[in-house]
C-alpha positions as CSV (number, residue, x, y, z in Angstrom):
1,X,0.3,-78.0,11.7
2,X,3.4,-77.4,13.8
3,X,3.6,-76.8,17.5
4,X,4.5,-73.2,17.0
5,X,1.5,-72.7,14.7
6,X,-0.6,-74.3,17.5
7,X,0.8,-71.8,20.0
8,X,2.8,-74.5,21.9
9,X,6.0,-72.9,23.3
10,X,8.8,-74.7,25.0
11,X,8.8,-74.6,28.8
12,X,11.1,-72.1,30.5
13,X,13.2,-74.6,32.4
14,X,16.6,-74.1,33.9
15,X,18.3,-77.2,32.6
16,X,21.2,-77.1,35.0
17,X,18.8,-76.9,37.9
18,X,16.6,-79.7,36.6
19,X,19.6,-81.9,35.9
20,X,20.8,-81.3,39.5
21,X,17.4,-82.2,40.9
22,X,17.1,-85.3,38.8
23,X,20.6,-86.4,40.0
24,X,19.7,-85.8,43.6
25,X,16.5,-87.9,43.3
26,X,18.4,-90.7,41.6
27,X,21.0,-90.6,44.4
28,X,18.2,-90.8,47.0
29,X,16.7,-93.8,45.3
30,X,20.1,-95.6,44.9
31,X,20.9,-95.0,48.6
32,X,17.4,-96.0,50.0
33,X,15.5,-98.0,47.3
34,X,13.0,-99.3,50.0
35,X,12.0,-95.8,51.0
36,X,8.7,-96.0,49.0
37,X,9.2,-93.4,46.3
38,X,6.1,-92.3,44.3
39,X,7.3,-93.6,41.0
40,X,7.8,-97.1,39.8
41,X,11.1,-98.6,38.8
42,X,12.8,-101.7,37.6
43,X,11.0,-105.0,37.1
44,X,7.7,-103.9,38.6
45,X,7.5,-101.1,36.1
46,X,8.4,-103.5,33.3
47,X,5.4,-105.6,34.4
48,X,3.1,-102.7,34.5
49,X,4.2,-101.7,31.0
50,X,3.7,-105.4,29.9
51,X,7.2,-105.6,28.6
52,X,8.7,-108.9,28.0
53,X,11.8,-109.7,30.0
54,X,14.8,-111.3,28.3
55,X,15.0,-115.0,29.1
56,X,18.1,-114.4,31.2
57,X,16.1,-112.2,33.6
58,X,13.0,-114.4,34.0
59,X,14.5,-116.4,36.8
60,X,15.7,-113.4,38.9
61,X,13.5,-112.7,42.0
62,X,11.9,-109.3,42.4
63,X,12.8,-107.6,45.6
């Protein structure tokens, strides 16, 4: 059964507005990474997802 057959419709999202908001959030994170944003990033996210780091990354310190 397809999404359409299930009655699932794409969300009505203004893609340009969404793109602008995402870029603004990434800019905020880049300029102030210690701010305490509500989403996980980088190495801590990788640990949470139980992803294996490449050998070259194992010796880097998490900030």
